[in-house]
N, CA, C, O and CB atoms as a CASP TS submission, in Angstrom:
PFRMAT TS
TARGET T0000
AUTHOR 0000-0000-0000
METHOD Language model
MODEL 1
PARENT N/A
ATOM      1  N   MET     1      49.265 -27.708  -9.105  1.00  0.00           N
ATOM      2  CA  MET     1      48.679 -26.742  -8.192  1.00  0.00           C
ATOM      3  C   MET     1      49.617 -26.495  -7.030  1.00  0.00           C
ATOM      4  O   MET     1      50.395 -27.361  -6.632  1.00  0.00           O
ATOM      5  CB  MET     1      47.318 -27.224  -7.691  1.00  0.00           C
ATOM      6  N   SER     2      49.522 -25.319  -6.511  1.00  0.00           N
ATOM      7  CA  SER     2      50.353 -24.954  -5.373  1.00  0.00           C
ATOM      8  C   SER     2      49.873 -25.661  -4.111  1.00  0.00           C
ATOM      9  O   SER     2      48.682 -25.921  -3.944  1.00  0.00           O
ATOM     10  CB  SER     2      50.347 -23.434  -5.168  1.00  0.00           C
ATOM     11  N   GLU     3      50.812 -25.965  -3.233  1.00  0.00           N
ATOM     12  CA  GLU     3      50.450 -26.614  -1.973  1.00  0.00           C
ATOM     13  C   GLU     3      49.907 -25.612  -0.959  1.00  0.00           C
ATOM     14  O   GLU     3      49.486 -25.995   0.132  1.00  0.00           O
ATOM     15  CB  GLU     3      51.657 -27.339  -1.388  1.00  0.00           C
ATOM     16  N   ASN     4      49.917 -24.340  -1.314  1.00  0.00           N
ATOM     17  CA  ASN     4      49.464 -23.291  -0.398  1.00  0.00           C
ATOM     18  C   ASN     4      48.009 -22.900  -0.642  1.00  0.00           C
ATOM     19  O   ASN     4      47.600 -21.799  -0.274  1.00  0.00           O
ATOM     20  CB  ASN     4      50.352 -22.065  -0.533  1.00  0.00           C
ATOM     21  N   ILE     5      47.236 -23.767  -1.244  1.00  0.00           N
ATOM     22  CA  ILE     5      45.840 -23.461  -1.512  1.00  0.00           C
ATOM     23  C   ILE     5      45.036 -23.614  -0.226  1.00  0.00           C
ATOM     24  O   ILE     5      45.122 -24.628   0.467  1.00  0.00           O
ATOM     25  CB  ILE     5      45.276 -24.376  -2.628  1.00  0.00           C
ATOM     26  N   THR     6      44.268 -22.602   0.065  1.00  0.00           N
ATOM     27  CA  THR     6      43.464 -22.616   1.292  1.00  0.00           C
ATOM     28  C   THR     6      42.053 -23.111   0.994  1.00  0.00           C
ATOM     29  O   THR     6      41.655 -23.247  -0.162  1.00  0.00           O
ATOM     30  CB  THR     6      43.414 -21.207   1.928  1.00  0.00           C
ATOM     31  N   ASP     7      41.314 -23.375   2.055  1.00  0.00           N
ATOM     32  CA  ASP     7      39.913 -23.778   1.894  1.00  0.00           C
ATOM     33  C   ASP     7      39.125 -22.694   1.176  1.00  0.00           C
ATOM     34  O   ASP     7      38.237 -22.999   0.379  1.00  0.00           O
ATOM     35  CB  ASP     7      39.273 -24.082   3.262  1.00  0.00           C
ATOM     36  N   ALA     8      39.433 -21.452   1.443  1.00  0.00           N
ATOM     37  CA  ALA     8      38.742 -20.341   0.787  1.00  0.00           C
ATOM     38  C   ALA     8      39.029 -20.352  -0.707  1.00  0.00           C
ATOM     39  O   ALA     8      38.142 -20.081  -1.517  1.00  0.00           O
ATOM     40  CB  ALA     8      39.166 -18.992   1.404  1.00  0.00           C
ATOM     41  N   ASP     9      40.273 -20.666  -1.073  1.00  0.00           N
ATOM     42  CA  ASP     9      40.621 -20.764  -2.494  1.00  0.00           C
ATOM     43  C   ASP     9      39.822 -21.879  -3.163  1.00  0.00           C
ATOM     44  O   ASP     9      39.301 -21.706  -4.265  1.00  0.00           O
ATOM     45  CB  ASP     9      42.136 -21.014  -2.669  1.00  0.00           C
ATOM     46  N   VAL    10      39.731 -23.003  -2.500  1.00  0.00           N
ATOM     47  CA  VAL    10      38.975 -24.142  -3.039  1.00  0.00           C
ATOM     48  C   VAL    10      37.510 -23.763  -3.184  1.00  0.00           C
ATOM     49  O   VAL    10      36.875 -24.096  -4.185  1.00  0.00           O
ATOM     50  CB  VAL    10      39.122 -25.391  -2.128  1.00  0.00           C
ATOM     51  N   GLU    11      36.979 -23.075  -2.201  1.00  0.00           N
ATOM     52  CA  GLU    11      35.578 -22.646  -2.238  1.00  0.00           C
ATOM     53  C   GLU    11      35.341 -21.710  -3.418  1.00  0.00           C
ATOM     54  O   GLU    11      34.334 -21.846  -4.112  1.00  0.00           O
ATOM     55  CB  GLU    11      35.184 -21.950  -0.916  1.00  0.00           C
ATOM     56  N   ARG    12      36.246 -20.760  -3.660  1.00  0.00           N
ATOM     57  CA  ARG    12      36.104 -19.846  -4.798  1.00  0.00           C
ATOM     58  C   ARG    12      36.187 -20.590  -6.124  1.00  0.00           C
ATOM     59  O   ARG    12      35.438 -20.284  -7.051  1.00  0.00           O
ATOM     60  CB  ARG    12      37.178 -18.758  -4.745  1.00  0.00           C
ATOM     61  N   MET    13      37.092 -21.567  -6.226  1.00  0.00           N
ATOM     62  CA  MET    13      37.212 -22.352  -7.453  1.00  0.00           C
ATOM     63  C   MET    13      35.947 -23.165  -7.707  1.00  0.00           C
ATOM     64  O   MET    13      35.483 -23.280  -8.841  1.00  0.00           O
ATOM     65  CB  MET    13      38.429 -23.280  -7.377  1.00  0.00           C
ATOM     66  N   LEU    14      35.403 -23.722  -6.639  1.00  0.00           N
ATOM     67  CA  LEU    14      34.175 -24.501  -6.769  1.00  0.00           C
ATOM     68  C   LEU    14      33.017 -23.617  -7.220  1.00  0.00           C
ATOM     69  O   LEU    14      32.246 -24.004  -8.097  1.00  0.00           O
ATOM     70  CB  LEU    14      33.831 -25.187  -5.441  1.00  0.00           C
ATOM     71  N   GLU    15      32.891 -22.437  -6.628  1.00  0.00           N
ATOM     72  CA  GLU    15      31.851 -21.503  -7.030  1.00  0.00           C
ATOM     73  C   GLU    15      31.998 -21.120  -8.493  1.00  0.00           C
ATOM     74  O   GLU    15      31.010 -21.060  -9.225  1.00  0.00           O
ATOM     75  CB  GLU    15      31.888 -20.257  -6.154  1.00  0.00           C
ATOM     76  N   ALA    16      33.226 -20.861  -8.923  1.00  0.00           N
ATOM     77  CA  ALA    16      33.465 -20.492 -10.323  1.00  0.00           C
ATOM     78  C   ALA    16      33.103 -21.646 -11.254  1.00  0.00           C
ATOM     79  O   ALA    16      32.516 -21.429 -12.313  1.00  0.00           O
ATOM     80  CB  ALA    16      34.938 -20.083 -10.532  1.00  0.00           C
ATOM     81  N   ALA    17      33.446 -22.855 -10.867  1.00  0.00           N
ATOM     82  CA  ALA    17      33.158 -24.023 -11.698  1.00  0.00           C
ATOM     83  C   ALA    17      31.658 -24.267 -11.808  1.00  0.00           C
ATOM     84  O   ALA    17      31.178 -24.726 -12.845  1.00  0.00           O
ATOM     85  CB  ALA    17      33.849 -25.263 -11.130  1.00  0.00           C
ATOM     86  N   LEU    18      30.925 -23.968 -10.760  1.00  0.00           N
ATOM     87  CA  LEU    18      29.480 -24.196 -10.754  1.00  0.00           C
ATOM     88  C   LEU    18      28.713 -23.053 -11.416  1.00  0.00           C
ATOM     89  O   LEU    18      27.503 -23.153 -11.620  1.00  0.00           O
ATOM     90  CB  LEU    18      28.991 -24.384  -9.328  1.00  0.00           C
ATOM     91  N   GLY    19      29.403 -21.980 -11.746  1.00  0.00           N
ATOM     92  CA  GLY    19      28.748 -20.867 -12.423  1.00  0.00           C
ATOM     93  C   GLY    19      27.646 -20.228 -11.613  1.00  0.00           C
ATOM     94  O   GLY    19      26.651 -19.775 -12.179  1.00  0.00           O
ATOM     95  N   GLY    20      27.794 -20.180 -10.312  1.00  0.00           N
ATOM     96  CA  GLY    20      26.791 -19.552  -9.455  1.00  0.00           C
ATOM     97  C   GLY    20      25.659 -20.480  -9.046  1.00  0.00           C
ATOM     98  O   GLY    20      24.762 -20.080  -8.303  1.00  0.00           O
ATOM     99  N   MET    21      25.695 -21.724  -9.532  1.00  0.00           N
ATOM    100  CA  MET    21      24.644 -22.678  -9.161  1.00  0.00           C
ATOM    101  C   MET    21      25.040 -23.403  -7.874  1.00  0.00           C
ATOM    102  O   MET    21      26.216 -23.509  -7.529  1.00  0.00           O
ATOM    103  CB  MET    21      24.393 -23.700 -10.309  1.00  0.00           C
ATOM    104  N   THR    22      24.034 -23.887  -7.194  1.00  0.00           N
ATOM    105  CA  THR    22      24.314 -24.755  -6.055  1.00  0.00           C
ATOM    106  C   THR    22      24.705 -26.124  -6.611  1.00  0.00           C
ATOM    107  O   THR    22      24.412 -26.414  -7.771  1.00  0.00           O
ATOM    108  CB  THR    22      23.072 -24.859  -5.083  1.00  0.00           C
ATOM    109  N   PRO    23      25.355 -26.964  -5.821  1.00  0.00           N
ATOM    110  CA  PRO    23      25.678 -28.311  -6.317  1.00  0.00           C
ATOM    111  C   PRO    23      24.433 -29.065  -6.790  1.00  0.00           C
ATOM    112  O   PRO    23      24.489 -29.795  -7.779  1.00  0.00           O
ATOM    113  CB  PRO    23      26.382 -29.116  -5.223  1.00  0.00           C
ATOM    114  N   HIS    24      23.321 -28.893  -6.092  1.00  0.00           N
ATOM    115  CA  HIS    24      22.073 -29.550  -6.492  1.00  0.00           C
ATOM    116  C   HIS    24      21.612 -29.045  -7.854  1.00  0.00           C
ATOM    117  O   HIS    24      21.223 -29.837  -8.713  1.00  0.00           O
ATOM    118  CB  HIS    24      20.975 -29.312  -5.439  1.00  0.00           C
ATOM    119  N   GLU    25      21.653 -27.730  -8.053  1.00  0.00           N
ATOM    120  CA  GLU    25      21.264 -27.156  -9.343  1.00  0.00           C
ATOM    121  C   GLU    25      22.177 -27.645 -10.464  1.00  0.00           C
ATOM    122  O   GLU    25      21.713 -27.940 -11.566  1.00  0.00           O
ATOM    123  CB  GLU    25      21.292 -25.626  -9.275  1.00  0.00           C
ATOM    124  N   ALA    26      23.479 -27.729 -10.179  1.00  0.00           N
ATOM    125  CA  ALA    26      24.429 -28.206 -11.184  1.00  0.00           C
ATOM    126  C   ALA    26      24.131 -29.659 -11.561  1.00  0.00           C
ATOM    127  O   ALA    26      24.221 -30.029 -12.732  1.00  0.00           O
ATOM    128  CB  ALA    26      25.876 -28.075 -10.663  1.00  0.00           C
ATOM    129  N   LEU    27      23.781 -30.466 -10.587  1.00  0.00           N
ATOM    130  CA  LEU    27      23.441 -31.864 -10.847  1.00  0.00           C
ATOM    131  C   LEU    27      22.175 -31.961 -11.704  1.00  0.00           C
ATOM    132  O   LEU    27      22.116 -32.763 -12.636  1.00  0.00           O
ATOM    133  CB  LEU    27      23.249 -32.627  -9.519  1.00  0.00           C
ATOM    134  N   LEU    28      21.175 -31.154 -11.391  1.00  0.00           N
ATOM    135  CA  LEU    28      19.950 -31.142 -12.183  1.00  0.00           C
ATOM    136  C   LEU    28      20.221 -30.696 -13.617  1.00  0.00           C
ATOM    137  O   LEU    28      19.680 -31.270 -14.562  1.00  0.00           O
ATOM    138  CB  LEU    28      18.913 -30.227 -11.537  1.00  0.00           C
ATOM    139  N   GLU    29      21.048 -29.681 -13.776  1.00  0.00           N
ATOM    140  CA  GLU    29      21.388 -29.187 -15.112  1.00  0.00           C
ATOM    141  C   GLU    29      22.130 -30.253 -15.904  1.00  0.00           C
ATOM    142  O   GLU    29      21.863 -30.434 -17.092  1.00  0.00           O
ATOM    143  CB  GLU    29      22.237 -27.909 -15.017  1.00  0.00           C
ATOM    144  N   ALA    30      23.045 -30.951 -15.273  1.00  0.00           N
ATOM    145  CA  ALA    30      23.776 -32.030 -15.948  1.00  0.00           C
ATOM    146  C   ALA    30      22.825 -33.155 -16.357  1.00  0.00           C
ATOM    147  O   ALA    30      22.973 -33.743 -17.428  1.00  0.00           O
ATOM    148  CB  ALA    30      24.889 -32.583 -15.033  1.00  0.00           C
ATOM    149  N   SER    31      21.866 -33.442 -15.512  1.00  0.00           N
ATOM    150  CA  SER    31      20.880 -34.471 -15.820  1.00  0.00           C
ATOM    151  C   SER    31      20.017 -34.067 -17.006  1.00  0.00           C
ATOM    152  O   SER    31      19.730 -34.890 -17.876  1.00  0.00           O
ATOM    153  CB  SER    31      20.003 -34.748 -14.605  1.00  0.00           C
ATOM    154  N   ARG    32      19.604 -32.807 -17.045  1.00  0.00           N
ATOM    155  CA  ARG    32      18.809 -32.307 -18.178  1.00  0.00           C
ATOM    156  C   ARG    32      19.611 -32.377 -19.474  1.00  0.00           C
ATOM    157  O   ARG    32      19.088 -32.766 -20.519  1.00  0.00           O
ATOM    158  CB  ARG    32      18.346 -30.856 -17.919  1.00  0.00           C
ATOM    159  N   ALA    33      20.872 -32.000 -19.398  1.00  0.00           N
ATOM    160  CA  ALA    33      21.727 -32.036 -20.582  1.00  0.00           C
ATOM    161  C   ALA    33      21.890 -33.462 -21.082  1.00  0.00           C
ATOM    162  O   ALA    33      21.865 -33.703 -22.289  1.00  0.00           O
ATOM    163  CB  ALA    33      23.096 -31.422 -20.277  1.00  0.00           C
ATOM    164  N   GLU    34      22.056 -34.396 -20.177  1.00  0.00           N
ATOM    165  CA  GLU    34      22.193 -35.808 -20.567  1.00  0.00           C
ATOM    166  C   GLU    34      20.907 -36.310 -21.208  1.00  0.00           C
ATOM    167  O   GLU    34      20.954 -37.044 -22.194  1.00  0.00           O
ATOM    168  CB  GLU    34      22.554 -36.683 -19.343  1.00  0.00           C
ATOM    169  N   ASN    35      19.762 -35.923 -20.661  1.00  0.00           N
ATOM    170  CA  ASN    35      18.477 -36.316 -21.249  1.00  0.00           C
ATOM    171  C   ASN    35      18.327 -35.749 -22.653  1.00  0.00           C
ATOM    172  O   ASN    35      17.795 -36.420 -23.538  1.00  0.00           O
ATOM    173  CB  ASN    35      17.312 -35.846 -20.365  1.00  0.00           C
ATOM    174  N   ALA    36      18.788 -34.523 -22.866  1.00  0.00           N
ATOM    175  CA  ALA    36      18.721 -33.916 -24.198  1.00  0.00           C
ATOM    176  C   ALA    36      19.588 -34.697 -25.176  1.00  0.00           C
ATOM    177  O   ALA    36      19.206 -34.896 -26.329  1.00  0.00           O
ATOM    178  CB  ALA    36      19.166 -32.439 -24.149  1.00  0.00           C
ATOM    179  N   LYS    37      20.758 -35.140 -24.714  1.00  0.00           N
ATOM    180  CA  LYS    37      21.639 -35.933 -25.579  1.00  0.00           C
ATOM    181  C   LYS    37      20.979 -37.247 -25.948  1.00  0.00           C
ATOM    182  O   LYS    37      21.098 -37.706 -27.084  1.00  0.00           O
ATOM    183  CB  LYS    37      22.987 -36.194 -24.891  1.00  0.00           C
ATOM    184  N   VAL    38      20.287 -37.855 -25.000  1.00  0.00           N
ATOM    185  CA  VAL    38      19.600 -39.121 -25.266  1.00  0.00           C
ATOM    186  C   VAL    38      18.530 -38.893 -26.334  1.00  0.00           C
ATOM    187  O   VAL    38      18.393 -39.693 -27.260  1.00  0.00           O
ATOM    188  CB  VAL    38      18.964 -39.701 -23.959  1.00  0.00           C
ATOM    189  N   ALA    39      17.778 -37.813 -26.206  1.00  0.00           N
ATOM    190  CA  ALA    39      16.728 -37.509 -27.177  1.00  0.00           C
ATOM    191  C   ALA    39      17.337 -37.262 -28.557  1.00  0.00           C
ATOM    192  O   ALA    39      16.780 -37.701 -29.563  1.00  0.00           O
ATOM    193  CB  ALA    39      15.906 -36.281 -26.723  1.00  0.00           C
ATOM    194  N   GLU    40      18.466 -36.568 -28.616  1.00  0.00           N
ATOM    195  CA  GLU    40      19.136 -36.323 -29.891  1.00  0.00           C
ATOM    196  C   GLU    40      19.605 -37.629 -30.521  1.00  0.00           C
ATOM    197  O   GLU    40      19.467 -37.823 -31.729  1.00  0.00           O
ATOM    198  CB  GLU    40      20.322 -35.375 -29.697  1.00  0.00           C
ATOM    199  N   ARG    41      20.158 -38.521 -29.708  1.00  0.00           N
ATOM    200  CA  ARG    41      20.619 -39.808 -30.234  1.00  0.00           C
ATOM    201  C   ARG    41      19.443 -40.632 -30.749  1.00  0.00           C
ATOM    202  O   ARG    41      19.546 -41.276 -31.793  1.00  0.00           O
ATOM    203  CB  ARG    41      21.384 -40.593 -29.151  1.00  0.00           C
ATOM    204  N   GLU    42      18.341 -40.616 -30.030  1.00  0.00           N
ATOM    205  CA  GLU    42      17.152 -41.356 -30.476  1.00  0.00           C
ATOM    206  C   GLU    42      16.629 -40.803 -31.789  1.00  0.00           C
ATOM    207  O   GLU    42      16.220 -41.569 -32.662  1.00  0.00           O
ATOM    208  CB  GLU    42      16.049 -41.302 -29.410  1.00  0.00           C
ATOM    209  N   ALA    43      16.635 -39.490 -31.944  1.00  0.00           N
ATOM    210  CA  ALA    43      16.186 -38.873 -33.194  1.00  0.00           C
ATOM    211  C   ALA    43      17.118 -39.254 -34.347  1.00  0.00           C
ATOM    212  O   ALA    43      16.656 -39.541 -35.451  1.00  0.00           O
ATOM    213  CB  ALA    43      16.119 -37.336 -33.045  1.00  0.00           C
ATOM    214  N   ALA    44      18.418 -39.257 -34.092  1.00  0.00           N
ATOM    215  CA  ALA    44      19.379 -39.642 -35.123  1.00  0.00           C
ATOM    216  C   ALA    44      19.203 -41.104 -35.517  1.00  0.00           C
ATOM    217  O   ALA    44      19.292 -41.447 -36.697  1.00  0.00           O
ATOM    218  CB  ALA    44      20.811 -39.397 -34.636  1.00  0.00           C
ATOM    219  N   ILE    45      18.957 -41.953 -34.549  1.00  0.00           N
ATOM    220  CA  ILE    45      18.734 -43.381 -34.832  1.00  0.00           C
ATOM    221  C   ILE    45      17.493 -43.551 -35.699  1.00  0.00           C
ATOM    222  O   ILE    45      17.509 -44.319 -36.661  1.00  0.00           O
ATOM    223  CB  ILE    45      18.585 -44.192 -33.512  1.00  0.00           C
ATOM    224  N   ALA    46      16.428 -42.848 -35.371  1.00  0.00           N
ATOM    225  CA  ALA    46      15.185 -42.947 -36.148  1.00  0.00           C
ATOM    226  C   ALA    46      15.403 -42.448 -37.578  1.00  0.00           C
ATOM    227  O   ALA    46      14.919 -43.055 -38.533  1.00  0.00           O
ATOM    228  CB  ALA    46      14.053 -42.139 -35.466  1.00  0.00           C
ATOM    229  N   LYS    47      16.129 -41.347 -37.716  1.00  0.00           N
ATOM    230  CA  LYS    47      16.399 -40.798 -39.047  1.00  0.00           C
ATOM    231  C   LYS    47      17.236 -41.780 -39.866  1.00  0.00           C
ATOM    232  O   LYS    47      16.960 -41.998 -41.046  1.00  0.00           O
ATOM    233  CB  LYS    47      17.124 -39.434 -38.938  1.00  0.00           C
ATOM    234  N   ASN    48      18.249 -42.368 -39.249  1.00  0.00           N
ATOM    235  CA  ASN    48      19.087 -43.352 -39.945  1.00  0.00           C
ATOM    236  C   ASN    48      18.280 -44.584 -40.338  1.00  0.00           C
ATOM    237  O   ASN    48      18.490 -45.154 -41.408  1.00  0.00           O
ATOM    238  CB  ASN    48      20.273 -43.763 -39.063  1.00  0.00           C
ATOM    239  N   ARG    49      17.364 -44.991 -39.476  1.00  0.00           N
ATOM    240  CA  ARG    49      16.512 -46.146 -39.783  1.00  0.00           C
ATOM    241  C   ARG    49      15.645 -45.852 -41.010  1.00  0.00           C
ATOM    242  O   ARG    49      15.500 -46.701 -41.889  1.00  0.00           O
ATOM    243  CB  ARG    49      15.620 -46.507 -38.565  1.00  0.00           C
ATOM    244  N   GLU    50      15.070 -44.648 -41.065  1.00  0.00           N
ATOM    245  CA  GLU    50      14.245 -44.262 -42.205  1.00  0.00           C
ATOM    246  C   GLU    50      15.064 -44.273 -43.494  1.00  0.00           C
ATOM    247  O   GLU    50      14.603 -44.758 -44.527  1.00  0.00           O
ATOM    248  CB  GLU    50      13.630 -42.874 -41.977  1.00  0.00           C
ATOM    249  N   ARG    51      16.272 -43.738 -43.425  1.00  0.00           N
ATOM    250  CA  ARG    51      17.150 -43.726 -44.603  1.00  0.00           C
ATOM    251  C   ARG    51      17.467 -45.150 -45.049  1.00  0.00           C
ATOM    252  O   ARG    51      17.432 -45.454 -46.241  1.00  0.00           O
ATOM    253  CB  ARG    51      18.456 -42.961 -44.300  1.00  0.00           C
ATOM    254  N   ALA    52      17.772 -46.004 -44.107  1.00  0.00           N
ATOM    255  CA  ALA    52      18.096 -47.394 -44.429  1.00  0.00           C
ATOM    256  C   ALA    52      16.908 -48.102 -45.055  1.00  0.00           C
ATOM    257  O   ALA    52      17.072 -48.871 -46.002  1.00  0.00           O
ATOM    258  CB  ALA    52      18.548 -48.142 -43.180  1.00  0.00           C
ATOM    259  N   GLU    53      15.718 -47.853 -44.536  1.00  0.00           N
ATOM    260  CA  GLU    53      14.514 -48.472 -45.093  1.00  0.00           C
ATOM    261  C   GLU    53      14.255 -47.991 -46.521  1.00  0.00           C
ATOM    262  O   GLU    53      13.877 -48.781 -47.386  1.00  0.00           O
ATOM    263  CB  GLU    53      13.299 -48.166 -44.206  1.00  0.00           C
ATOM    264  N   ARG    54      14.461 -46.681 -46.768  1.00  0.00           N
ATOM    265  CA  ARG    54      14.290 -46.162 -48.131  1.00  0.00           C
ATOM    266  C   ARG    54      15.319 -46.773 -49.078  1.00  0.00           C
ATOM    267  O   ARG    54      14.989 -47.139 -50.206  1.00  0.00           O
ATOM    268  CB  ARG    54      14.409 -44.624 -48.142  1.00  0.00           C
ATOM    269  N   LEU    55      16.560 -46.882 -48.623  1.00  0.00           N
ATOM    270  CA  LEU    55      17.608 -47.468 -49.440  1.00  0.00           C
ATOM    271  C   LEU    55      17.299 -48.928 -49.737  1.00  0.00           C
ATOM    272  O   LEU    55      17.445 -49.370 -50.877  1.00  0.00           O
ATOM    273  CB  LEU    55      18.964 -47.340 -48.745  1.00  0.00           C
ATOM    274  N   LEU    56      16.879 -49.674 -48.740  1.00  0.00           N
ATOM    275  CA  LEU    56      16.527 -51.074 -48.938  1.00  0.00           C
ATOM    276  C   LEU    56      15.375 -51.221 -49.929  1.00  0.00           C
ATOM    277  O   LEU    56      15.403 -52.095 -50.795  1.00  0.00           O
ATOM    278  CB  LEU    56      16.159 -51.719 -47.604  1.00  0.00           C
ATOM    279  N   ALA    57      14.374 -50.372 -49.800  1.00  0.00           N
ATOM    280  CA  ALA    57      13.236 -50.420 -50.724  1.00  0.00           C
ATOM    281  C   ALA    57      13.689 -50.130 -52.146  1.00  0.00           C
ATOM    282  O   ALA    57      13.237 -50.783 -53.087  1.00  0.00           O
ATOM    283  CB  ALA    57      12.149 -49.418 -50.300  1.00  0.00           C
ATOM    284  N   GLU    58      14.570 -49.162 -52.310  1.00  0.00           N
ATOM    285  CA  GLU    58      15.084 -48.826 -53.637  1.00  0.00           C
ATOM    286  C   GLU    58      15.894 -49.979 -54.213  1.00  0.00           C
ATOM    287  O   GLU    58      15.766 -50.305 -55.393  1.00  0.00           O
ATOM    288  CB  GLU    58      15.943 -47.559 -53.575  1.00  0.00           C
ATOM    289  N   LEU    59      16.729 -50.595 -53.379  1.00  0.00           N
ATOM    290  CA  LEU    59      17.515 -51.745 -53.845  1.00  0.00           C
ATOM    291  C   LEU    59      16.603 -52.903 -54.245  1.00  0.00           C
ATOM    292  O   LEU    59      16.817 -53.528 -55.283  1.00  0.00           O
ATOM    293  CB  LEU    59      18.501 -52.203 -52.751  1.00  0.00           C
ATOM    294  N   GLU    60      15.603 -53.188 -53.441  1.00  0.00           N
ATOM    295  CA  GLU    60      14.677 -54.268 -53.765  1.00  0.00           C
ATOM    296  C   GLU    60      13.929 -53.982 -55.061  1.00  0.00           C
ATOM    297  O   GLU    60      13.689 -54.883 -55.864  1.00  0.00           O
ATOM    298  CB  GLU    60      13.686 -54.479 -52.622  1.00  0.00           C
ATOM    299  N   LYS    61      13.564 -52.718 -55.256  1.00  0.00           N
ATOM    300  CA  LYS    61      12.852 -52.332 -56.476  1.00  0.00           C
ATOM    301  C   LYS    61      13.746 -52.550 -57.704  1.00  0.00           C
ATOM    302  O   LYS    61      13.289 -53.068 -58.723  1.00  0.00           O
ATOM    303  CB  LYS    61      12.396 -50.850 -56.394  1.00  0.00           C
ATOM    304  N   ARG    62      15.017 -52.154 -57.602  1.00  0.00           N
ATOM    305  CA  ARG    62      15.927 -52.276 -58.733  1.00  0.00           C
ATOM    306  C   ARG    62      16.333 -53.729 -59.015  1.00  0.00           C
ATOM    307  O   ARG    62      16.536 -54.122 -60.163  1.00  0.00           O
ATOM    308  CB  ARG    62      17.162 -51.441 -58.481  1.00  0.00           C
ATOM    309  N   LEU    63      16.442 -54.501 -57.949  1.00  0.00           N
ATOM    310  CA  LEU    63      16.840 -55.895 -58.144  1.00  0.00           C
ATOM    311  C   LEU    63      15.652 -56.795 -58.419  1.00  0.00           C
ATOM    312  O   LEU    63      15.798 -57.926 -58.881  1.00  0.00           O
ATOM    313  CB  LEU    63      17.588 -56.398 -56.932  1.00  0.00           C
ATOM    314  N   GLY    64      14.489 -56.276 -58.129  1.00  0.00           N
ATOM    315  CA  GLY    64      13.233 -56.802 -58.369  1.00  0.00           C
ATOM    316  C   GLY    64      12.808 -58.149 -58.297  1.00  0.00           C
ATOM    317  O   GLY    64      11.638 -58.442 -58.546  1.00  0.00           O
TER
END
């Protein structure tokens, strides 16, 4: 970056990075996104558990 960056330049870059949101709004949006990721991971874990249980049941049935 150039050493001639002014406070106004920094302010414009910050506004562009926030997409028109206030810092508080950006923080809330990031928190919501993280919560959605947690929910997705929990759903994937549950689905994998179900698959593993079905596989185990099938193996037990075949090995009997």
